[in-house]
Biopython code that builds the backbone (N, CA, C, O; Angstrom):
import numpy as np
from Bio.PDB.StructureBuilder import StructureBuilder

atoms = [
    (1, "MET", "N", (18.734, 4.412, 9.120)),
    (1, "MET", "CA", (18.659, 4.008, 10.493)),
    (1, "MET", "C", (17.389, 3.202, 10.723)),
    (1, "MET", "O", (16.322, 3.594, 10.250)),
    (2, "CYS", "N", (17.475, 2.125, 11.411)),
    (2, "CYS", "CA", (16.303, 1.308, 11.722)),
    (2, "CYS", "C", (15.509, 1.978, 12.834)),
    (2, "CYS", "O", (16.060, 2.344, 13.873)),
    (3, "THR", "N", (14.239, 2.130, 12.610)),
    (3, "THR", "CA", (13.402, 2.760, 13.627)),
    (3, "THR", "C", (12.720, 1.729, 14.496)),
    (3, "THR", "O", (12.322, 2.034, 15.621)),
    (4, "TYR", "N", (12.578, 0.528, 14.003)),
    (4, "TYR", "CA", (11.848, -0.532, 14.690)),
    (4, "TYR", "C", (10.402, -0.138, 14.945)),
    (4, "TYR", "O", (9.730, -0.741, 15.782)),
    (5, "ARG", "N", (9.923, 0.865, 14.232)),
    (5, "ARG", "CA", (8.523, 1.255, 14.302)),
    (5, "ARG", "C", (7.825, 0.654, 13.094)),
    (5, "ARG", "O", (8.158, 0.961, 11.950)),
    (6, "THR", "N", (6.885, -0.177, 13.358)),
    (6, "THR", "CA", (6.121, -0.795, 12.277)),
    (6, "THR", "C", (4.720, -0.212, 12.295)),
    (6, "THR", "O", (4.060, -0.162, 13.333)),
    (7, "ARG", "N", (4.286, 0.222, 11.137)),
    (7, "ARG", "CA", (2.926, 0.714, 11.002)),
    (7, "ARG", "C", (2.103, -0.366, 10.327)),
    (7, "ARG", "O", (2.449, -0.850, 9.249)),
    (8, "MET", "N", (1.017, -0.735, 10.971)),
    (8, "MET", "CA", (0.113, -1.744, 10.428)),
    (8, "MET", "C", (-1.084, -1.033, 9.802)),
    (8, "MET", "O", (-1.616, -0.074, 10.361)),
    (9, "VAL", "N", (-1.493, -1.513, 8.648)),
    (9, "VAL", "CA", (-2.614, -0.917, 7.934)),
    (9, "VAL", "C", (-3.574, -2.024, 7.528)),
    (9, "VAL", "O", (-3.168, -2.998, 6.893)),
    (10, "ALA", "N", (-4.843, -1.882, 7.888)),
    (10, "ALA", "CA", (-5.861, -2.798, 7.370)),
    (10, "ALA", "C", (-6.188, -2.328, 5.962)),
    (10, "ALA", "O", (-6.281, -1.126, 5.712)),
    (11, "LEU", "N", (-6.363, -3.263, 5.045)),
    (11, "LEU", "CA", (-6.656, -2.876, 3.673)),
    (11, "LEU", "C", (-7.462, -3.945, 2.963)),
    (11, "LEU", "O", (-7.632, -5.058, 3.460)),
    (12, "GLU", "N", (-7.953, -3.582, 1.791)),
    (12, "GLU", "CA", (-8.651, -4.521, 0.923)),
    (12, "GLU", "C", (-7.965, -4.483, -0.428)),
    (12, "GLU", "O", (-7.678, -3.406, -0.951)),
    (13, "GLY", "N", (-7.704, -5.630, -0.987)),
    (13, "GLY", "CA", (-7.069, -5.715, -2.287)),
    (13, "GLY", "C", (-6.683, -7.144, -2.573)),
    (13, "GLY", "O", (-7.148, -8.070, -1.909)),
    (14, "SER", "N", (-5.836, -7.322, -3.559)),
    (14, "SER", "CA", (-5.348, -8.648, -3.939)),
    (14, "SER", "C", (-3.850, -8.580, -4.170)),
    (14, "SER", "O", (-3.317, -7.548, -4.580)),
    (15, "GLY", "N", (-3.182, -9.685, -3.904)),
    (15, "GLY", "CA", (-1.752, -9.784, -4.146)),
    (15, "GLY", "C", (-1.448, -11.066, -4.894)),
    (15, "GLY", "O", (-2.175, -12.052, -4.773)),
    (16, "LYS", "N", (-0.368, -11.052, -5.671)),
    (16, "LYS", "CA", (0.028, -12.250, -6.407)),
    (16, "LYS", "C", (1.282, -12.803, -5.767)),
    (16, "LYS", "O", (2.333, -12.163, -5.764)),
    (17, "GLY", "N", (1.157, -13.990, -5.232)),
    (17, "GLY", "CA", (2.297, -14.685, -4.653)),
    (17, "GLY", "C", (2.994, -15.516, -5.712)),
    (17, "GLY", "O", (2.801, -15.298, -6.908)),
    (18, "ALA", "N", (3.799, -16.462, -5.276)),
    (18, "ALA", "CA", (4.570, -17.294, -6.194)),
    (18, "ALA", "C", (3.694, -18.092, -7.147)),
    (18, "ALA", "O", (4.080, -18.328, -8.292)),
    (19, "SER", "N", (2.520, -18.510, -6.690)),
    (19, "SER", "CA", (1.718, -19.385, -7.547)),
    (19, "SER", "C", (0.271, -18.960, -7.731)),
    (19, "SER", "O", (-0.446, -19.553, -8.537)),
    (20, "ARG", "N", (-0.179, -17.924, -6.984)),
    (20, "ARG", "CA", (-1.602, -17.594, -7.097)),
    (20, "ARG", "C", (-1.887, -16.193, -6.574)),
    (20, "ARG", "O", (-1.075, -15.590, -5.873)),
    (21, "TRP", "N", (-3.063, -15.697, -6.935)),
    (21, "TRP", "CA", (-3.592, -14.473, -6.361)),
    (21, "TRP", "C", (-4.297, -14.817, -5.058)),
    (21, "TRP", "O", (-4.854, -15.907, -4.924)),
    (22, "PHE", "N", (-4.278, -13.901, -4.100)),
    (22, "PHE", "CA", (-4.983, -14.092, -2.841)),
    (22, "PHE", "C", (-5.443, -12.730, -2.327)),
    (22, "PHE", "O", (-4.853, -11.704, -2.667)),
    (23, "PRO", "N", (-6.503, -12.717, -1.501)),
    (23, "PRO", "CA", (-6.969, -11.441, -0.953)),
    (23, "PRO", "C", (-5.987, -10.900, 0.077)),
    (23, "PRO", "O", (-5.447, -11.651, 0.889)),
    (24, "LEU", "N", (-5.762, -9.589, 0.036)),
    (24, "LEU", "CA", (-4.920, -8.929, 1.029)),
    (24, "LEU", "C", (-5.808, -8.326, 2.103)),
    (24, "LEU", "O", (-6.864, -7.768, 1.804)),
    (25, "THR", "N", (-5.379, -8.438, 3.353)),
    (25, "THR", "CA", (-6.159, -7.890, 4.455)),
    (25, "THR", "C", (-5.384, -6.860, 5.275)),
    (25, "THR", "O", (-5.980, -6.089, 6.027)),
    (26, "SER", "N", (-4.057, -6.844, 5.131)),
    (26, "SER", "CA", (-3.268, -5.883, 5.901)),
    (26, "SER", "C", (-1.904, -5.675, 5.254)),
    (26, "SER", "O", (-1.488, -6.414, 4.362)),
    (27, "ALA", "N", (-1.230, -4.642, 5.738)),
    (27, "ALA", "CA", (0.144, -4.381, 5.322)),
    (27, "ALA", "C", (0.912, -3.877, 6.531)),
    (27, "ALA", "O", (0.358, -3.186, 7.387)),
    (28, "SER", "N", (2.177, -4.223, 6.594)),
    (28, "SER", "CA", (3.060, -3.636, 7.594)),
    (28, "SER", "C", (4.128, -2.846, 6.848)),
    (28, "SER", "O", (4.652, -3.294, 5.828)),
    (29, "VAL", "N", (4.438, -1.671, 7.369)),
    (29, "VAL", "CA", (5.379, -0.757, 6.734)),
    (29, "VAL", "C", (6.440, -0.384, 7.763)),
    (29, "VAL", "O", (6.117, -0.004, 8.889)),
    (30, "TYR", "N", (7.711, -0.495, 7.369)),
    (30, "TYR", "CA", (8.786, -0.215, 8.323)),
    (30, "TYR", "C", (10.088, 0.060, 7.577)),
    (30, "TYR", "O", (10.236, -0.300, 6.409)),
    (31, "VAL", "N", (11.033, 0.706, 8.271)),
    (31, "VAL", "CA", (12.375, 0.945, 7.743)),
    (31, "VAL", "C", (13.310, -0.014, 8.477)),
    (31, "VAL", "O", (13.289, -0.115, 9.704)),
    (32, "ASP", "N", (14.132, -0.715, 7.690)),
    (32, "ASP", "CA", (15.025, -1.701, 8.307)),
    (32, "ASP", "C", (16.197, -1.950, 7.366)),
    (32, "ASP", "O", (16.240, -1.412, 6.260)),
    (33, "HIS", "N", (17.142, -2.765, 7.809)),
    (33, "HIS", "CA", (18.236, -3.195, 6.943)),
    (33, "HIS", "C", (17.630, -4.000, 5.796)),
    (33, "HIS", "O", (16.726, -4.810, 6.002)),
    (34, "ALA", "N", (18.129, -3.772, 4.611)),
    (34, "ALA", "CA", (17.630, -4.510, 3.456)),
    (34, "ALA", "C", (18.036, -5.974, 3.553)),
    (34, "ALA", "O", (19.137, -6.294, 4.001)),
    (35, "VAL", "N", (17.148, -6.847, 3.135)),
    (35, "VAL", "CA", (17.456, -8.276, 3.060)),
    (35, "VAL", "C", (17.980, -8.605, 1.668)),
    (35, "VAL", "O", (18.946, -9.355, 1.526)),
    (36, "HIS", "N", (17.347, -8.048, 0.647)),
    (36, "HIS", "CA", (17.719, -8.386, -0.718)),
    (36, "HIS", "C", (18.084, -7.175, -1.574)),
    (36, "HIS", "O", (18.974, -7.271, -2.419)),
    (37, "ALA", "N", (17.424, -6.049, -1.375)),
    (37, "ALA", "CA", (17.672, -4.854, -2.202)),
    (37, "ALA", "C", (19.103, -4.351, -1.994)),
    (37, "ALA", "O", (19.656, -4.482, -0.902)),
    (38, "PRO", "N", (19.703, -3.774, -3.045)),
    (38, "PRO", "CA", (21.081, -3.279, -2.940)),
    (38, "PRO", "C", (21.151, -1.920, -2.237)),
    (38, "PRO", "O", (21.534, -0.923, -2.849)),
    (39, "ALA", "N", (20.785, -1.881, -0.956)),
    (39, "ALA", "CA", (20.819, -0.650, -0.165)),
    (39, "ALA", "C", (21.049, -1.042, 1.297)),
    (39, "ALA", "O", (20.718, -2.153, 1.712)),
    (40, "ASP", "N", (21.611, -0.127, 2.060)),
    (40, "ASP", "CA", (21.819, -0.417, 3.488)),
    (40, "ASP", "C", (20.489, -0.516, 4.226)),
    (40, "ASP", "O", (20.277, -1.427, 5.026)),
    (41, "HIS", "N", (19.593, 0.435, 3.947)),
    (41, "HIS", "CA", (18.280, 0.466, 4.576)),
    (41, "HIS", "C", (17.220, 0.666, 3.506)),
    (41, "HIS", "O", (17.459, 1.314, 2.487)),
    (42, "THR", "N", (16.068, 0.110, 3.749)),
    (42, "THR", "CA", (14.964, 0.264, 2.809)),
    (42, "THR", "C", (13.666, 0.489, 3.574)),
    (42, "THR", "O", (13.551, 0.182, 4.760)),
    (43, "LEU", "N", (12.705, 1.030, 2.858)),
    (43, "LEU", "CA", (11.336, 1.030, 3.341)),
    (43, "LEU", "C", (10.784, -0.316, 2.906)),
    (43, "LEU", "O", (10.756, -0.628, 1.715)),
    (44, "SER", "N", (10.352, -1.099, 3.857)),
    (44, "SER", "CA", (9.818, -2.422, 3.552)),
    (44, "SER", "C", (8.314, -2.400, 3.733)),
    (44, "SER", "O", (7.798, -1.820, 4.688)),
    (45, "VAL", "N", (7.622, -3.034, 2.811)),
    (45, "VAL", "CA", (6.175, -3.176, 2.895)),
    (45, "VAL", "C", (5.863, -4.651, 2.717)),
    (45, "VAL", "O", (6.238, -5.264, 1.718)),
    (46, "ASP", "N", (5.176, -5.205, 3.690)),
    (46, "ASP", "CA", (4.710, -6.589, 3.606)),
    (46, "ASP", "C", (3.198, -6.546, 3.477)),
    (46, "ASP", "O", (2.500, -6.117, 4.396)),
    (47, "PHE", "N", (2.697, -6.991, 2.336)),
    (47, "PHE", "CA", (1.259, -7.115, 2.118)),
    (47, "PHE", "C", (0.886, -8.535, 2.507)),
    (47, "PHE", "O", (1.540, -9.484, 2.073)),
    (48, "LEU", "N", (-0.165, -8.703, 3.327)),
    (48, "LEU", "CA", (-0.450, -10.016, 3.893)),
    (48, "LEU", "C", (-1.926, -10.370, 3.924)),
    (48, "LEU", "O", (-2.813, -9.524, 3.816)),
    (49, "ASN", "N", (-2.137, -11.674, 4.078)),
    (49, "ASN", "CA", (-3.416, -12.214, 4.510)),
    (49, "ASN", "C", (-3.057, -13.221, 5.590)),
    (49, "ASN", "O", (-2.773, -14.382, 5.293)),
    (50, "ARG", "N", (-3.068, -12.779, 6.840)),
    (50, "ARG", "CA", (-2.611, -13.616, 7.956)),
    (50, "ARG", "C", (-3.403, -14.915, 8.069)),
    (50, "ARG", "O", (-2.853, -15.944, 8.461)),
    (51, "GLU", "N", (-4.675, -14.876, 7.733)),
    (51, "GLU", "CA", (-5.513, -16.075, 7.845)),
    (51, "GLU", "C", (-5.054, -17.186, 6.911)),
    (51, "GLU", "O", (-5.310, -18.362, 7.174)),
    (52, "GLN", "N", (-4.370, -16.821, 5.809)),
    (52, "GLN", "CA", (-3.927, -17.822, 4.849)),
    (52, "GLN", "C", (-2.474, -18.261, 5.058)),
    (52, "GLN", "O", (-1.961, -19.074, 4.289)),
    (53, "GLY", "N", (-1.820, -17.741, 6.070)),
    (53, "GLY", "CA", (-0.478, -18.208, 6.405)),
    (53, "GLY", "C", (0.639, -17.521, 5.645)),
    (53, "GLY", "O", (0.394, -16.576, 4.895)),
    (54, "PRO", "N", (1.879, -17.995, 5.834)),
    (54, "PRO", "CA", (3.072, -17.347, 5.281)),
    (54, "PRO", "C", (3.118, -17.286, 3.757)),
    (54, "PRO", "O", (3.775, -16.405, 3.201)),
    (55, "SER", "N", (2.441, -18.193, 3.076)),
    (55, "SER", "CA", (2.489, -18.157, 1.610)),
    (55, "SER", "C", (1.623, -17.037, 1.038)),
    (55, "SER", "O", (1.731, -16.722, -0.148)),
    (56, "ALA", "N", (0.771, -16.435, 1.856)),
    (56, "ALA", "CA", (-0.079, -15.331, 1.404)),
    (56, "ALA", "C", (0.564, -14.012, 1.817)),
    (56, "ALA", "O", (0.037, -13.271, 2.647)),
    (57, "ARG", "N", (1.725, -13.743, 1.209)),
    (57, "ARG", "CA", (2.508, -12.556, 1.543)),
    (57, "ARG", "C", (3.234, -12.073, 0.302)),
    (57, "ARG", "O", (3.770, -12.865, -0.474)),
    (58, "VAL", "N", (3.243, -10.765, 0.129)),
    (58, "VAL", "CA", (4.048, -10.127, -0.907)),
    (58, "VAL", "C", (4.913, -9.098, -0.195)),
    (58, "VAL", "O", (4.389, -8.172, 0.425)),
    (59, "ALA", "N", (6.225, -9.246, -0.277)),
    (59, "ALA", "CA", (7.145, -8.342, 0.398)),
    (59, "ALA", "C", (7.846, -7.457, -0.629)),
    (59, "ALA", "O", (8.197, -7.907, -1.720)),
    (60, "VAL", "N", (8.044, -6.176, -0.257)),
    (60, "VAL", "CA", (8.694, -5.207, -1.136)),
    (60, "VAL", "C", (9.718, -4.435, -0.324)),
    (60, "VAL", "O", (9.416, -3.978, 0.778)),
    (61, "GLU", "N", (10.926, -4.285, -0.853)),
    (61, "GLU", "CA", (11.947, -3.424, -0.263)),
    (61, "GLU", "C", (12.244, -2.309, -1.257)),
    (61, "GLU", "O", (12.613, -2.575, -2.401)),
    (62, "LEU", "N", (12.085, -1.063, -0.822)),
    (62, "LEU", "CA", (12.314, 0.084, -1.700)),
    (62, "LEU", "C", (13.351, 1.010, -1.084)),
    (62, "LEU", "O", (13.354, 1.236, 0.126)),
    (63, "THR", "N", (14.234, 1.545, -1.925)),
    (63, "THR", "CA", (15.133, 2.579, -1.428)),
    (63, "THR", "C", (14.274, 3.772, -1.020)),
    (63, "THR", "O", (13.139, 3.909, -1.476)),
    (64, "VAL", "N", (14.813, 4.630, -0.167)),
    (64, "VAL", "CA", (14.043, 5.794, 0.290)),
    (64, "VAL", "C", (13.612, 6.670, -0.887)),
    (64, "VAL", "O", (12.446, 7.063, -0.932)),
    (65, "PRO", "N", (14.501, 7.002, -1.854)),
    (65, "PRO", "CA", (14.036, 7.798, -2.987)),
    (65, "PRO", "C", (12.928, 7.094, -3.785)),
    (65, "PRO", "O", (11.975, 7.739, -4.221)),
    (66, "ALA", "N", (13.051, 5.787, -3.974)),
    (66, "ALA", "CA", (12.027, 5.049, -4.712)),
    (66, "ALA", "C", (10.704, 5.043, -3.953)),
    (66, "ALA", "O", (9.642, 5.172, -4.562)),
    (67, "ALA", "N", (10.758, 4.894, -2.636)),
    (67, "ALA", "CA", (9.540, 4.907, -1.821)),
    (67, "ALA", "C", (8.848, 6.263, -1.907)),
    (67, "ALA", "O", (7.622, 6.333, -2.002)),
    (68, "ARG", "N", (9.633, 7.338, -1.874)),
    (68, "ARG", "CA", (9.045, 8.682, -1.997)),
    (68, "ARG", "C", (8.382, 8.868, -3.363)),
    (68, "ARG", "O", (7.275, 9.399, -3.452)),
    (69, "GLU", "N", (9.054, 8.437, -4.413)),
    (69, "GLU", "CA", (8.488, 8.559, -5.763)),
    (69, "GLU", "C", (7.206, 7.735, -5.902)),
    (69, "GLU", "O", (6.236, 8.187, -6.510)),
    (70, "LEU", "N", (7.206, 6.533, -5.341)),
    (70, "LEU", "CA", (6.013, 5.699, -5.383)),
    (70, "LEU", "C", (4.869, 6.361, -4.627)),
    (70, "LEU", "O", (3.737, 6.384, -5.111)),
    (71, "ALA", "N", (5.155, 6.903, -3.436)),
    (71, "ALA", "CA", (4.109, 7.580, -2.655)),
    (71, "ALA", "C", (3.525, 8.750, -3.437)),
    (71, "ALA", "O", (2.306, 8.926, -3.460)),
    (72, "LEU", "N", (4.367, 9.550, -4.076)),
    (72, "LEU", "CA", (3.887, 10.677, -4.878)),
    (72, "LEU", "C", (3.064, 10.198, -6.077)),
    (72, "LEU", "O", (2.038, 10.792, -6.409)),
    (73, "ALA", "N", (3.514, 9.133, -6.714)),
    (73, "ALA", "CA", (2.768, 8.594, -7.866)),
    (73, "ALA", "C", (1.398, 8.077, -7.441)),
    (73, "ALA", "O", (0.414, 8.279, -8.152)),
    (74, "ILE", "N", (1.325, 7.417, -6.299)),
    (74, "ILE", "CA", (0.042, 6.924, -5.792)),
    (74, "ILE", "C", (-0.884, 8.097, -5.511)),
    (74, "ILE", "O", (-2.044, 8.085, -5.924)),
    (75, "LEU", "N", (-0.382, 9.111, -4.810)),
    (75, "LEU", "CA", (-1.211, 10.269, -4.492)),
    (75, "LEU", "C", (-1.666, 11.007, -5.743)),
    (75, "LEU", "O", (-2.772, 11.546, -5.775)),
    (76, "ALA", "N", (-0.826, 11.039, -6.772)),
    (76, "ALA", "CA", (-1.201, 11.695, -8.024)),
    (76, "ALA", "C", (-2.242, 10.892, -8.795)),
    (76, "ALA", "O", (-3.095, 11.473, -9.466)),
    (77, "ALA", "N", (-2.186, 9.576, -8.709)),
    (77, "ALA", "CA", (-3.112, 8.726, -9.469)),
    (77, "ALA", "C", (-4.486, 8.621, -8.823)),
    (77, "ALA", "O", (-5.484, 8.495, -9.533)),
    (78, "LEU", "N", (-4.568, 8.669, -7.498)),
    (78, "LEU", "CA", (-5.834, 8.423, -6.805)),
    (78, "LEU", "C", (-6.967, 9.369, -7.180)),
    (78, "LEU", "O", (-8.107, 8.912, -7.253)),
    (79, "PRO", "N", (-6.733, 10.655, -7.424)),
    (79, "PRO", "CA", (-7.851, 11.518, -7.800)),
    (79, "PRO", "C", (-8.531, 11.105, -9.112)),
    (79, "PRO", "O", (-9.671, 11.497, -9.360)),
    (80, "GLU", "N", (-7.864, 10.338, -9.932)),
    (80, "GLU", "CA", (-8.433, 9.883, -11.202)),
    (80, "GLU", "C", (-9.296, 8.639, -11.047)),
    (80, "GLU", "O", (-9.970, 8.226, -11.990)),
    (81, "ALA", "N", (-9.278, 8.044, -9.864)),
    (81, "ALA", "CA", (-10.023, 6.795, -9.644)),
    (81, "ALA", "C", (-11.513, 7.077, -9.499)),
    (81, "ALA", "O", (-11.902, 8.037, -8.834)),
    (82, "PRO", "N", (-12.344, 6.250, -10.115)),
    (82, "PRO", "CA", (-13.791, 6.385, -9.883)),
    (82, "PRO", "C", (-14.138, 5.813, -8.511)),
    (82, "PRO", "O", (-13.337, 5.091, -7.918)),
    (83, "GLY", "N", (-15.290, 6.122, -8.022)),
    (83, "GLY", "CA", (-15.749, 5.523, -6.773)),
    (83, "GLY", "C", (-15.448, 6.372, -5.562)),
    (83, "GLY", "O", (-15.171, 7.565, -5.683)),
    (84, "PRO", "N", (-15.501, 5.760, -4.391)),
    (84, "PRO", "CA", (-15.354, 6.507, -3.144)),
    (84, "PRO", "C", (-14.090, 7.352, -3.110)),
    (84, "PRO", "O", (-12.977, 6.836, -3.218)),
    (85, "ASN", "N", (-14.278, 8.646, -2.961)),
    (85, "ASN", "CA", (-13.198, 9.622, -2.808)),
    (85, "ASN", "C", (-12.338, 9.812, -4.053)),
    (85, "ASN", "O", (-11.319, 10.498, -3.987)),
    (86, "GLY", "N", (-12.716, 9.231, -5.172)),
    (86, "GLY", "CA", (-12.000, 9.461, -6.420)),
    (86, "GLY", "C", (-12.582, 10.654, -7.156)),
    (86, "GLY", "O", (-13.382, 11.406, -6.599)),
    (87, "ALA", "N", (-12.180, 10.826, -8.400)),
    (87, "ALA", "CA", (-12.588, 11.982, -9.187)),
    (87, "ALA", "C", (-14.108, 12.087, -9.322)),
    (87, "ALA", "O", (-14.643, 13.196, -9.345)),
    (88, "HIS", "N", (-14.798, 10.982, -9.410)),
    (88, "HIS", "CA", (-16.243, 11.003, -9.622)),
    (88, "HIS", "C", (-17.008, 11.386, -8.363)),
    (88, "HIS", "O", (-18.208, 11.650, -8.435)),
    (89, "ASP", "N", (-16.344, 11.423, -7.213)),
    (89, "ASP", "CA", (-17.010, 11.785, -5.963)),
    (89, "ASP", "C", (-16.721, 13.223, -5.539)),
    (89, "ASP", "O", (-17.226, 13.662, -4.506)),
    (90, "ARG", "N", (-15.935, 13.957, -6.293)),
    (90, "ARG", "CA", (-15.534, 15.298, -5.862)),
    (90, "ARG", "C", (-16.723, 16.221, -5.653)),
    (90, "ARG", "O", (-16.768, 16.955, -4.665)),
    (91, "GLY", "N", (-17.685, 16.198, -6.566)),
    (91, "GLY", "CA", (-18.849, 17.077, -6.433)),
    (91, "GLY", "C", (-19.650, 16.756, -5.198)),
    (91, "GLY", "O", (-20.097, 17.662, -4.495)),
    (92, "ALA", "N", (-19.836, 15.501, -4.927)),
    (92, "ALA", "CA", (-20.609, 15.087, -3.755)),
    (92, "ALA", "C", (-19.882, 15.474, -2.471)),
    (92, "ALA", "O", (-20.516, 15.855, -1.487)),
    (93, "GLN", "N", (-18.546, 15.375, -2.479)),
    (93, "GLN", "CA", (-17.801, 15.752, -1.278)),
    (93, "GLN", "C", (-17.856, 17.255, -1.058)),
    (93, "GLN", "O", (-17.994, 17.723, 0.072)),
    (94, "ALA", "N", (-17.746, 18.011, -2.157)),
    (94, "ALA", "CA", (-17.718, 19.453, -2.028)),
    (94, "ALA", "C", (-19.061, 20.005, -1.549)),
    (94, "ALA", "O", (-19.096, 20.915, -0.721)),
    (95, "SER", "N", (-20.168, 19.458, -2.067)),
    (95, "SER", "CA", (-21.472, 19.990, -1.708)),
    (95, "SER", "C", (-22.072, 19.300, -0.496)),
    (95, "SER", "O", (-22.898, 19.876, 0.211)),
    (96, "GLY", "N", (-21.645, 18.043, -0.256)),
    (96, "GLY", "CA", (-22.208, 17.285, 0.846)),
    (96, "GLY", "C", (-23.591, 16.752, 0.552)),
    (96, "GLY", "O", (-24.258, 16.245, 1.454)),
    (97, "HIS", "N", (-24.045, 16.854, -0.705)),
    (97, "HIS", "CA", (-25.386, 16.405, -1.070)),
    (97, "HIS", "C", (-25.338, 15.021, -1.684)),
    (97, "HIS", "O", (-24.587, 14.781, -2.630)),
    (98, "GLU", "N", (-26.134, 14.111, -1.151)),
    (98, "GLU", "CA", (-26.211, 12.756, -1.673)),
    (98, "GLU", "C", (-26.677, 12.755, -3.137)),
    (98, "GLU", "O", (-26.240, 11.909, -3.917)),
    (99, "ALA", "N", (-27.544, 13.677, -3.515)),
    (99, "ALA", "CA", (-28.086, 13.706, -4.873)),
    (99, "ALA", "C", (-27.001, 13.988, -5.913)),
    (99, "ALA", "O", (-27.186, 13.684, -7.091)),
    (100, "ASP", "N", (-25.886, 14.558, -5.499)),
    (100, "ASP", "CA", (-24.798, 14.862, -6.429)),
    (100, "ASP", "C", (-24.014, 13.624, -6.818)),
    (100, "ASP", "O", (-23.194, 13.688, -7.734)),
    (101, "ARG", "N", (-24.235, 12.518, -6.165)),
    (101, "ARG", "CA", (-23.418, 11.323, -6.435)),
    (101, "ARG", "C", (-23.894, 10.583, -7.631)),
    (101, "ARG", "O", (-23.318, 9.558, -7.993)),
]
sb = StructureBuilder()
sb.init_structure("model")
sb.init_model(0)
sb.init_chain("A")
sb.init_seg("    ")
for serial, (resi, resn, name, xyz) in enumerate(atoms, 1):
    if name == "N":
        sb.init_residue(resn, " ", resi, " ")
    sb.init_atom(name, np.array(xyz, "f"), 0.0, 1.0, " ", f" {name:<3s}", serial, name[0])
structure = sb.get_structure()
C-alpha cells in the first residue's frame, strides 16, 4: 500500500551515478508502486545531491523482504566501524570519559 509518507534524511557520503561519483547530501525514503522492480510495491530510496541537479541521484527500489534484510545487515555491520559510535568508541561511550577515546 502506498503511504505517500516520505522521510527525508540529511546525510554525508558519496554515490556513483551513470558517469561519475558525487557527494550525497540527503536521501528520501518511501513506499510506493514500483517503477522498475518486479514487485507491486517497493521501499524506494533516492540518494541525492540537490545542488548538483537531477543527474546527481541514485535511486533504489527494494522489495519489503529485501529492505528488511538490508536494514538488519546495516545495523549488524555498524558496530564494527571505527570512528564515531563504532566499535572503537564503545569504551568512551560507556564511561563518558574523553580520555578513553
